[in-house]
N, C-alpha and C positions, 0 to 999 in steps of 0.2 A: 776373174770377171763376175763369175757366177755366185761365187762366195759373197761379193759386194753387193749385187743386186738382191740376193737373199736377206743379207743384213739390212739393207735400206727398206726392203718390204716389210721384214719384221719390225723394224724401228717404227716405220709409218703405222702398221697396225697396232702397236702397243701405244702410240701416242693418240690414234683415234679412239681407242679404248678408254684410255685416261680422260681424253675431251668428254667422250660421250657420258661417262661416270660423273664428271664434273658438272656437266650441263644438266643431268637429270636431278642432281642434288640442288642446283640453283633453281631449277623450274617447279621442284617439288612445292606444293602448297604448304605453307605454314600450318601446323595444326595448332588450333587456339582453343583454350578453355576460359570459361568464366566461372570462378569459384566465389561463393558469397555466402556470408552469414547474415540473417535477417531476423530481428526479433519481433518485428511488427509487421513485416510484409512490404513495407515501403522500399527497403534496398532489393528484395525479391523482384519486384517490379522493375526497378531499373537494370537489375542483373538479366532478367528475361530480355528486355529491349537492347541491351548491349550484346548479348549472345545473338540475337537475330540480325543485327547490324554488322557483327564481326563475323558471321558465319562459324560460330563457336559452339562447342558441347558446353554444357551447363553442369555444375555441381554445387550442391548445397552443402555447407558447412553447418551441420546440425549439432547442438550440444547433446551429449548422452543424456543430461537431465535438462528437459525443456525449460525455458524461462516463463514465469508466471507474470501476470501484471504487477504484482506485489514485488517480484523479483527485479523489475525494470523501474521501480519507483525512485528516480535519482534524487528526490527530496528526503528520502529516508536514508540516513547514514548507515542503518543497519540491514538494507535490503541487499540481495545477492550482489547484484551489479555494482553497487556502491563499495561492497567489501572488497570483490575482485579487482575494480579499478584502483582501490588504495593500495593494493598489494601487486606490483608490478611483476612478481614471480608467479603470479596465479596463472595457472594453464587449466581452464576448464576442458574436461574430457569431451571428445568429438565422437559421436555416434556412427559407425561405419567407416570405410576407408575407400580411398580412390585408389583402385589397383593398377591404373595405367598411366599415372603422372609422367612416366618416363616417355609417353607417346607425343607430349605437347612442347611446342617451341615457344608460345606465347601464352602467358597465365595473367589474366585479370584477377585481382583479388579485391572483393568488394564487402563494405561493411557499414554500419550506422557510424557516426561519431558519438563517442561517449567520452565525456570530460575531455574534449579537444583532441581526442587521438582514437586510436582503434581498439575495440574490445579485446581484452586478453585471450579470447578464444581464437583470434587471428594469430597470435603467437604460438599457440598450439599448432594451428594449421601450419604455419610457417616451418616450425621445427619438426614435423612429421614427415616432411617430403623432401627430396633433393632438388633444387633448383638450379644445379649447375647447368650452364649452357643455356639457360631459358631467359626470355625477356619478361619481367615481371612488372605489372601496372597496376597500382592500387586506384581503387575508385570508391567512393562514399556517398551517402546521404545524410543529411542533417537539417534539423530545424532551424539552425542559426549559426552554426560554427563552420569554419573553412576546413579543409582537408590538409593544410598546410603542416600542422604539428604532427599529424598521423604520418605524413611521408617522411618528415624529418625523423621521427621515432622508428620507423621501420628501416630507414637507410641506416641509422646508427646501430640498431640491433642486428641487422643482417647485411653487413658491408660487402660481402663478397657476392651478393646477388646483382644481377644486372638490372637495375630499377628504371623505368621510365617515369615521366612526369604524371602524377596522379591527377584525378579530376573529380569534383563534386558532380554528381548526377541527378540534381534536383530538377526535375522538368526540363531537360535539355532537348532542344529541337533535334529531329532526326538529322538533318544535314549538319549540324555541328557535330553529333556524336559520330556520324561517319567520317567527318573530317579528322577527328581525333583518333579514331581507330586506325586510319590510315597512317598517321603520323607515328603510331606505336607498331609498325610492322617492321 
């Protein structure tokens, strides 16, 4: 009888420990990162506001060689950005590294829309880090294009990633931004 009571007590203790561990994982705050590339500062503003609303850390995806105004002239077929966007294998180098990507559960990836999609430096970022087990959500800014093609391209290029629906963040009211952030958790 003593053995049965001891076994029952041990089973109960093991079960309670397993439940406590499970509960602590479920109650753990999801750690969120807003990573963004901004050539002119517009996407930076959207990223800062998003990070504030999401309670997220923020990381700027900086090109090793900064873009000049001439580099960004989309009307010039010989500008750096035009040449990069014509070559889908272009992978502009990024300055610095994010050493703790493994800490994040949710990652927002932001960029300006170039030629209806994301700049190729975003591919450099996506191929630099392991996004296994993370929820990844694109966001963008644009003077007139939607984010739809960028989302299609990212999902096609990185099908193993758990993508959430992206959003264009041009002058989005804070209440709408909060609602969108909640839907991505």
